[in-house]
C-alpha positions in Angstrom: 3.2 18.4 -13.0 6.7 16.8 -13.0 7.9 15.1 -9.8 11.0 16.6 -8.3 14.1 14.5 -8.1 14.0 14.6 -4.3 10.4 13.4 -4.2 11.2 10.6 -6.6 14.0 9.5 -4.4 11.8 9.7 -1.3 9.1 7.5 -3.0 11.8 5.0 -4.1 13.3 4.9 -0.6 9.8 4.3 1.0 9.2 1.5 -1.5 12.6 -0.2 -1.1 12.3 -4.0 -1.6 9.1 -3.5 -3.6 9.0 -4.6 -7.3 9.5 -2.1 -10.1 5.8 -2.2 -11.0 4.9 -0.9 -7.5 7.4 1.9 -7.7 6.3 2.9 -11.2 2.6 2.9 -10.1 3.6 5.1 -7.1 5.4 7.6 -9.3 2.5 7.7 -11.8 0.2 8.3 -8.8 2.3 11.1 -7.5 2.2 12.8 -10.9 -1.5 12.2 -11.8 -3.2 11.4 -8.5 -5.1 8.7 -10.5 -6.7 6.3 -7.9 -6.5 3.5 -10.5 -2.8 3.2 -9.5 -3.7 2.5 -5.9 -4.3 -1.3 -6.3 -0.8 -1.9 -7.7 0.7 0.2 -4.9 -1.3 -1.6 -2.1 -0.6 -5.1 -3.5 3.1 -4.3 -4.0 3.5 -3.0 -0.4 1.6 -6.0 1.0 3.7 -8.4 -1.0 6.9 -6.8 0.4 5.7 -6.8 4.0 3.7 -10.1 4.3 5.4 -12.4 6.8 3.7 -15.5 5.4 2.3 -14.7 1.9 -0.3 -17.0 0.3 1.0 -19.7 -2.1 -0.2 -17.8 -5.2 1.2 -14.5 -3.9 -0.6 -11.4 -2.6 -1.6 -10.4 -6.1 -3.9 -13.5 -6.3 -5.8 -12.5 -3.2 -9.4 -11.5 -3.5 -10.8 -8.4 -1.8 -12.4 -10.5 0.9 -9.0 -12.0 1.8 -8.2 -11.4 5.5 -5.0 -9.5 5.9 -3.7 -11.6 8.8 -5.0 -15.0 8.1 -4.9 -15.2 4.3 -2.4 -12.6 3.1 0.0 -13.3 6.0 0.4 -9.9 7.5 1.5 -9.5 11.1 1.2 -6.4 13.3 4.8 -5.3 12.3 3.9 -5.6 8.6 0.7 -3.6 9.1 2.7 -0.8 10.8 5.0 -0.8 7.7 2.0 -0.6 5.4 0.7 2.4 7.4 4.0 4.2 7.4 4.5 3.5 3.7 1.0 4.9 2.9 1.8 8.0 4.8 5.1 8.5 3.1 4.0 7.6 -0.5 0.4 8.6 -0.6 0.6 11.6 1.7 -2.2 10.5 4.0 -2.2 10.5 7.8 -3.4 7.4 9.5 -4.2 7.2 13.2 -3.6 3.9 14.8 -7.2 3.6 15.9 -8.3 4.0 12.3 -6.6 0.6 11.5 -8.7 -1.3 14.0 -11.6 -2.0 11.6 -9.4 -3.0 8.7 -9.5 -6.8 8.4 -9.6 -7.6 4.6 -7.8 -6.5 1.5 -11.0 -4.8 0.4 -11.2 -2.9 3.7 -7.7 -1.6 3.2 -8.3 -0.5 -0.4 -11.6 1.2 0.6 -10.0 2.9 3.6 -7.1 4.3 1.6 -9.4 5.5 -1.3 -11.5 7.3 1.3 -8.5 9.0 2.8 -7.3 10.1 -0.6 -10.7 11.5 -1.6 -11.5 13.2 1.7 
């Protein structure tokens, strides 16, 4: 199903300052709902919002990388990630649901479970 122009603009606005690959993955996800696009979206948003990204960049982080200590996220950045997930992926995330998310793998698994629920 084609994506409306207004939805395309909404996704692009939500992903401002993200690289083109992230935006393209989000637009493909919107069209296909293919969960294989999720990793590129997550990594792109984290790269945008990390206050102190690791030397190799967020894309080099393993799933066991701690979001705060290794990837360089702070509480403001995590709020941005949640708001972006809600806007781009169409999920609702309660603040208390984020309490157990410590690693990149936790975040990926959490968003996958929200999308398949």
